[in-house]
N, C-alpha and C positions, 0 to 999 in steps of 0.2 A: 578491746575484747575481740574485735574483728581480726586484728593482727594476730592475737593469740590463737584464735580458732584456725586461721589460715596456716599458722606455723605448725599446729598440731596435725592438721590434715596433710601437710607436706611431709612431716616426719613419718606419718602412717604410710604414705605412698612409697617413700624411700625404703622403709622397712619391708614393705610387701615386695618391692623390687629386688631386695637383697636376700630373699629367701634362699636357703641352701637346697631346697628340693629341686632335683634335675628336671628339665622340661620333658614332657612326654614325646618321644620320637615319633615322627610321622612315618608310617609304614608305606613303602612304595612297592606296588605290585610289579615285579619284573616282567610279567606276561601281559600286562595291560598296554595296548597300543591305542592311543587316542588320535583320531584323525584331525588334521588341521581344520581351521574355520574357512568359511566362504569357498571361493573357487578352488583353492589348493586342496581342501578336503574332498571336494567332489571329484577332482582329478585322481586323487589318491584312492578313492573308492573305486573308480573305474579301473585303476591300475590293479587293485586286488582282484577284481573280477577277471581281468585279463590274465593274471597269474594262474588263477584256477583253471581257466579254459586252456591256456597254453600247456599246463602240466598234464592234463588229461589227454588232450589231442596229441601232444608229443609222444606220450607213452604208447598210445594206440598206433600211431603212425610208425613208430620205431619197432614195435613188437605186435604186429596185427594178429588177431585171433586166427586160428587155422581155418575157421569156416567163413572167413571174409571172402567176398567176391572181389573181382577186379575193380568194379565200380566203388565198392566200399573203400578199398585202398586209395583210390584216386580222390574220393571225397575227403578222407581223413588227412591226406597230404595237403589239400587245400585248407582244411580247417586249421591244421597245425601252422601252416605258413601265415595265414591271416591272424591267428591268435598271437603268434610270436611278434609279428609286425606291430600289432596293436599294443602289446605289452611294452615293447621298446620305445614306441612313439610316445606313449603315456609317461614312461620313465623320463624321457627327454623334456616333455612338457613340465613335469614336476621339477626336474633338476637339469636345466639346459646344459650345464658343463659336464654332467655325467660323473662328477667327482664324489657326490654324497652317498653315504650308505643309507638307503631309504628304509631298510628293514633289518632286524637282527640277523646275524649270519645263519642261525639255525631255523629261521622262519621258513615254512614251506606249506604247500597244500598237500595234505595227506591222501594217498590213494588206498590206504589200508582197507577201508570199508567198501571199496568199489570192486566189482567183478569185471575186469577188462580183458580177460582171457577168452571170452566167448563173444560171438557177434551180438547176441541179445544184450549181454551186460554192457558191452562197449557202447552200443547205440543208445541204451537207456541212460547211461551216465552222460554221454555227449549231449543228448537231447535235454536233459535236466539243466545243464549249464547253458546251452544255447537258448532255451526258453527263459532262463533266469536273466540273461543279458538282454534279450529282446524285451522283457518286461521292465527291466530296470532303467534302461537308457531314456525312454520317453518321460520318466519322472525326473531324471537328473538334468536333462537339457534345459527345461524352463527355469531351473534354479541357478544357472550360471549367470554371472553379471554381464551387462552389455559390453563391458571392457574386454571380455574374453571372446572376441568375435572369431578369431582364427581357430582356437581350440574348440569352440562350440561347433564350428563348421566341420572340423575333423570328427568330433564325436557324433555329429548328425550322420555323417557318412558311415561311421562304425555301426550306428544303430540300424541302418538299412541292411548292412552286411549281416549283423546278428539275426535279423528277422529272416533273411534268406537261408542262413545256416539252420535255423530252427525248422523252417518249412522243409528243407532238404532232408534233414534227419528224420522228420516225421514220415516223409515219403519213403525213405529207406526201410523204416520199421513197418509201415503199413502202406504199400504201394497205392498210389492214387489219392492219398490223404494230403491235406495241406495244413489244417489246424483243427483242434477239437475244442470242446467247451471248457477245458481246463486252461486254454490259452486265449480264447476269444469268446466274448459274450455271444450267445446264439439266440437269446430272447430278450425282450424288454427294451427299455429306452436306449441301452448301449449296444444293442445287437450289431454284430459285425466289428466291434471295436476290440482292441487288444486289452487283455487283463494286465494291468501294470502293477509293479511293486515298488515301494519306497526303498531308499537305501537301508533303513532299519530292517525292513522285511527281508531284503536280499541278504544282508549280513547275518540275519537269524538262520537262514538256510545254509549259509557257508560256515557258520560258527563251528560245527563239529569237525570240519575238515582243516581248520586253522588251529585247533587246540594243540598245545595248551595256551596258545596266545588268544587273547580276547580283544576284539576290535570294538572300540567305542566310537559311535557316530554322533555322540551328544552335541558336538560343536557344529554339525552340518546344518545348513539352512533347511527349514521344514517346508514341505509342499503347501501351497495355499489351499 
């Protein structure tokens, strides 16, 4: 009886496996970009942030607003140079040979919603990105593994540069200023400390600029 029951069960399984119904195809979203896990994902996140900054700073440096001062032009030349260097350095950290296509050919940071033809608009856009980088790096650095000693050191130096960029841009917009309560806690237990953003929070700010591509940070390590 046991043998008969086993035989019947086997026949049922084979019959189920031989069904003529076609399997349901798995739909792949061509615009979904999922960041890698661990350190590789964190470097890729920093690379995307560098792409955003380099795109804006390059555009303003190449075509400065007519109401820019000589100081404005000099600052944006430095901003552009630093952002491009950071972008290419991060690209090499991710792909040391430089042979891989890290992103789709049509992937880009869109400038359509930004006003870069006036001094006020260019400074506002640049400050937003500089503030974003300054807030993001202190969250990313502790998530890197001890094995990533050299890249961590390089990102730590970039973090310091981002903070100086943010302070410089705020001073250009409001002479004599350094930071405001939207960037630094001014009261309470954390008074004087920087307001930070996680990779998820940072990518949420950048999301409209990378559309139609959607960046998934679900594989990244989470802050403790």
